N, C-alpha and C positions, 0 to 999 in steps of 0.2 A: 724584600727578602730574596726575590729571584735574582736581583743584581748581585747581592752579596754571595749567593750560592754560585752564580756563574763565574764570578771572579775569585772565589775561594777565600773571601774575607771572613775568617773565623771569628774575629772580634765583632764584626757587624752581624754575623749570623747569630751568635750567642746573645748579644745585646738585644737584638730584635726579638728573639724568642722571649727573653725576659720582659721586654716592654709589652709585647702582645699578651703575655700571661697576666700582667697587671691590669691591662685593659679588659681582658676576659673576666677576671675576678671582680672588676668594677661593674660588669654586666650581670652580676649574680651567677657567675659560672666559676666559682672558686676552685672546684676540683679540676676543671679543664685548665684554669689559669695556673694552678700549681704544676700541672704536667708541663706546660710551656715554660714556666719560669725555671723549673728543675732542669729541663733539657738545656735551657740557656746556660745555667750554671755548669752543667756537665760539659758543655762545649767550651766554655770559657776557662774552666779549671786548669787545663794543661798549658794555656797560653800566657799565663802570668799577667793577664790584662787587669788594669785597675778596675774594670767593670765587674770582674768576678765577685769581689766582696759585696758589691751592691746587689747583684742578682742572687747570690747565695743567701743574703739576708732576706730578700723577698721570698725565696723558696722556704727558708726556715720559718718565716712569719706565717705564710699561708699554711704550711704543714701543721704548725702549732694551732692555728685558728680552726683547722679541720680535724684536730685531734688525731693526726696520723701517728701510728706507732712506728717504730724503727722498721719492723717487719713489713708493714704496708708501704713505707717509703722505699725500702729496698726492692720490693716486688714491682712497684711502679717504675723505679729506675731501670730495671731490666726491660720492662715493656717499652720504655722510651728509647732505649738503645735499639731495639728491634724496629720501632717506628722510624727512627732516623735512618737506619740502614735501608729500610724499605723504600721510603719516598722523601728523604731529607726532612721528615717531620711535618710535611705539608698537610697530611691528613689530620694531625693534631690541631693545626690552625683551623682547618675546616670544621672540625668538631667543636672547637671552642666558640666559633662565631656563627655556627649554623642557627637558623631560626628554630625556635622550639617547635616540636611536633604539635600540630593543632589537636585539641581535644575533639574526638569524633562526635561527642554529644553537642558541641557548639558549632559544628560546621554546617 
């Protein structure tokens, strides 16, 4: 991701967000995965990339699986724009792959 960001490869950035989102959802982090996949689709949309349709279908599938309403999806999309402007979305990746917070009763 850092290389794609450094060289400004929008197709690589969007596709990588999509792939990371699918990986996160496979780790039982579907909501975080949806955020990453949706950001990927948002980045790829204006590029006319062939990957856009794939990533968009992943986003739609995850949103449906999570029963997101259009209003929830729209609100999430606004948050994603802010996260991307803030730190290129890297905090979203960190959140998706962070280890779960340990249960204080089990420590």
